[in-house]
Every structure is written in structure tokens, then in C-alpha cells.
C-alpha positions as CSV (number, residue, x, y, z in Angstrom):
1,M,-23.0,-12.5,43.3
2,R,-23.5,-10.4,46.4
3,N,-21.0,-10.7,49.3
4,R,-23.3,-11.8,52.1
5,A,-22.9,-14.0,55.1
6,K,-24.9,-15.1,58.2
7,C,-23.7,-15.6,61.7
8,R,-25.0,-18.8,63.2
9,K,-24.7,-17.3,66.8
10,C,-26.6,-14.0,66.4
11,K,-28.5,-14.9,63.2
12,E,-27.5,-11.6,61.6
13,I,-27.0,-11.4,57.9
14,I,-24.2,-9.0,56.9
15,E,-23.3,-7.7,53.4
16,S,-20.2,-5.9,52.0
17,F,-20.8,-3.5,49.2
18,A,-17.4,-2.2,48.3
19,L,-13.8,-3.3,48.2
20,E,-12.8,-1.7,51.5
21,D,-16.2,-2.2,53.1
22,I,-15.5,-4.3,56.3
23,I,-18.7,-5.4,57.9
24,G,-19.0,-7.5,61.1
25,C,-22.0,-9.1,62.8
26,S,-23.4,-7.7,66.0
27,C,-21.9,-10.4,68.2
28,G,-18.4,-10.0,66.6
29,T,-18.1,-13.6,65.5
30,I,-17.9,-13.1,61.7
31,A,-16.9,-10.3,59.3
32,I,-16.7,-9.9,55.6
33,C,-15.0,-7.4,53.2
34,G,-14.5,-6.8,49.5
35,G,-17.9,-6.1,48.1
36,N,-18.6,-8.2,45.0
37,V,-15.0,-8.0,43.9
38,K,-13.0,-9.8,46.6
39,F,-14.7,-12.2,48.9
40,Q,-12.7,-12.0,52.2
41,C,-14.1,-13.3,55.4
42,W,-13.1,-13.6,59.1
43,S,-14.5,-15.8,61.8
44,D,-13.7,-16.8,65.4
45,S,-15.2,-20.2,64.6
46,W,-16.0,-21.3,61.0
47,V,-18.8,-23.4,62.3
48,D,-20.7,-20.1,62.9
49,F,-20.0,-18.8,59.4
50,I,-22.6,-19.3,56.6
51,R,-22.3,-17.8,53.1
52,I,-25.7,-16.6,51.8
53,D,-26.6,-16.3,48.1
54,E,-29.1,-14.0,46.3
55,D,-32.0,-16.2,47.3
56,G,-31.1,-16.7,50.9
57,N,-29.6,-20.2,50.3
58,E,-26.5,-21.4,52.0
59,I,-23.3,-21.8,49.9
60,T,-20.7,-24.4,50.7
61,V,-17.3,-22.8,51.2
62,K,-13.9,-24.3,51.3
63,V,-11.7,-23.1,54.2
64,L,-8.0,-23.0,53.3
65,N,-5.2,-22.5,55.8
66,T,-2.9,-19.6,55.2
67,E,-0.2,-21.7,53.7
68,E,-2.6,-23.2,51.1
69,A,-3.9,-19.8,50.3
70,G,-0.4,-18.3,49.9
71,K,-1.2,-15.5,52.2
72,Q,0.2,-14.4,55.5
73,V,-2.2,-13.4,58.3
74,T,-0.7,-10.8,60.5
75,S,-3.4,-10.6,63.2
76,D,-4.8,-13.2,65.6
77,V,-8.0,-13.4,63.4
78,K,-8.0,-16.3,61.0
79,Q,-8.9,-15.5,57.4
80,L,-11.0,-17.5,55.0
81,Y,-10.3,-17.5,51.3
82,I,-13.2,-18.7,49.3
83,E,-13.0,-20.6,46.1
84,E,-16.3,-19.6,44.5
85,K,-17.7,-21.8,41.8
86,P,-18.1,-19.9,38.5
87,L,-21.6,-18.8,38.0
88,P,-23.4,-20.1,34.9
89,K,-23.9,-17.5,32.1
90,P,-27.4,-16.1,32.4
91,D,-29.6,-16.2,29.3
92,K,-31.5,-13.2,27.9
93,K,-34.7,-14.1,29.7
94,E,-32.9,-14.2,33.1
95,L,-31.2,-10.9,32.4
96,L,-34.5,-9.3,31.4
97,N,-36.1,-10.6,34.6
98,E,-33.2,-9.0,36.6
99,L,-33.8,-5.7,34.8
100,D,-37.5,-5.9,35.6
101,L,-36.7,-6.6,39.2
102,M,-34.3,-3.6,39.3
103,I,-37.1,-1.4,37.9
104,K,-39.7,-2.8,40.4
105,N,-37.3,-2.1,43.3
106,I,-36.7,1.4,42.2
107,E,-40.4,2.1,41.7
108,G,-41.0,0.7,45.2
109,L,-38.7,3.3,46.9
110,P,-40.2,6.0,49.1
111,Q,-41.1,9.2,47.3
112,N,-38.2,11.1,48.8
113,A,-35.7,8.4,47.6
114,L,-37.0,8.7,44.1
115,Y,-35.8,12.3,44.0
116,A,-32.4,11.5,45.5
117,P,-29.4,11.7,43.1
118,V,-28.2,8.5,41.4
119,T,-24.7,7.3,42.4
120,H,-22.1,6.1,40.0
121,Y,-22.5,2.7,41.6
122,D,-26.2,2.7,40.7
123,L,-25.4,3.8,37.1
124,V,-22.7,1.2,36.6
125,S,-25.0,-1.6,37.9
126,A,-27.6,-0.6,35.3
127,L,-25.1,-0.3,32.5
128,I,-23.5,-3.7,33.3
129,L,-27.0,-5.3,33.1
130,V,-27.8,-3.6,29.8
131,S,-24.4,-4.6,28.4
132,A,-25.0,-8.2,29.4
133,L,-28.5,-8.1,27.8
134,L,-27.0,-6.9,24.5
135,R,-24.3,-9.5,24.6
136,A,-26.5,-12.4,25.6
137,D,-27.3,-15.1,23.1
138,D,-31.0,-15.8,22.4
């Protein structure tokens, strides 16, 4: 699952790609961090915070106060700790569709981007998908 959120005030969708990648919306109301490893979020008002899934759908989140989360917030910004529901295990057909989508997206890149070096992040993403395909039950 991608770490994405939408600000209800400025309507901007933000996404964090890495563990230390802190991204805020343009109006400064919400921020997220942690890539797809650790879903940390901040908001001036949780009414303005919307979690967004892969298909652009809203996800219900549970806001815990710092005592419930067992964390201590050191700044005046409140933190949100999200209890994500476990994702269902995809079947082989869904994984193959994801691989096809990845190929289609790469083929749709501009010509100069096709000649750019592949990052380790890109390689790991592809290897995770291939590994999941090989492990998937029919």
C-alpha cells in the first residue's frame, strides 16, 4: 500500500516514498512520512486529513491519542498513528496484472527516461513482485 493522503482544505494529494521522506501539503495542514514502511501522519485538524488508497478511494483511519499509542509527541503538532487493516493476499492473476501494469507504465515513459539508470528501489520493487508471483498459490 502506498503512503498517500489528501488535504481537505487545499485538495492536494501527497505521497511519501521513503522512511525519512516527510511530505506536507501546500497549505501546511497535513503531512506524512515513512514511505510504505511506517505510516506516520500529522495534521492541524484531523477533519482535513483523508487517507488515499491505490485507486483513489478514502480509507477510514483510527486516531489514537499519544497515551493510547504509547508514544510521546515532543512538538506542538499532533501525531496520528494508523492501525491499517491487513491487506488480503493477492492471487496469481492479480499479481500478473500488477506486473503488466508496471511494464505498461515503464513503456509509457518519455524516451529520455527509458535510458535513465534504474535505481535500487526500482529493482527491489520488481523483484518483490516476481517473488510474490512465484510464491502465489494458483
